[in-house]
N, C-alpha and C positions, 0 to 999 in steps of 0.2 A: 456529563449526563444532565439532561434538563429536569426541572422540578417535577415534571409528571412522570419522569423515568421512562419516556418513550423515544427519546433520541440521544444518541452518544456519538462523540467524535473521538477517534483514536488517533493520535499524532506520534509518529515514530521516526528516528532519525537513524541513518546508517552511513557508515564510512564510504562506502561505495556500492556498486551494483552486486558484486560478488558477495558482500556481506548480507544484502537483503535476500539474495537467492538462498544462501545458506540458512538464514533465519526461516525462510519459507519452507525449507525441507524439514526443519525441526518442529514447526507447528502445523504442518499440513493436515494431520488428522483432527487436531483441535479446530482448525480453520473450517474444515468440512462441517463438523457438528455446528459451529457458530453460524455458518451459512444456511444450514437447514433450520435453525431456530430463529433467525432474524431476517430482516429485509434490508440487506445491504444495498443502499442507493448509489453511493458514490465512492469510487476509489480514485483518489488524486495523488499523482506523483510529482513532486517538485524537483527538478534536477535534470540530469542528462543521462538516462539509463541506457546500459548496453544493449545491443540487439537481443542477447539472451535474456536479459530481464524483462525486455518488452514482451518476448514470447511467454515467459512465466506469468506475467500479469495480464495477458490478452483475455484469459476466461473471465477476469473480473470486469473487464470493459474499462479498464484504468485510463483515465485521462492524464496526459503528460503535459506538464508546463515546464518548459526548458528556460533556464536562466539566460537572459540575453544582455543584461546590464546589472550593475551593481557590484557588491563586494562579495568575494569568495575566499575561502580559506583552503 
């Protein structure tokens, strides 16, 4: 949260696409309320999401940045 409390970044990490899909199912009602109360401008996904996860994130207009070099565990 910035000092004016007008911007906030939320960073989350998931084991894989299925874990994020499961999380989204659990928070969908809360996320709907959040989206009604705020101006979400950016949804950024770092990684290689499954086709199913891409469909789930499509309504958010999520930008996907896939790893092409570096270290992965």
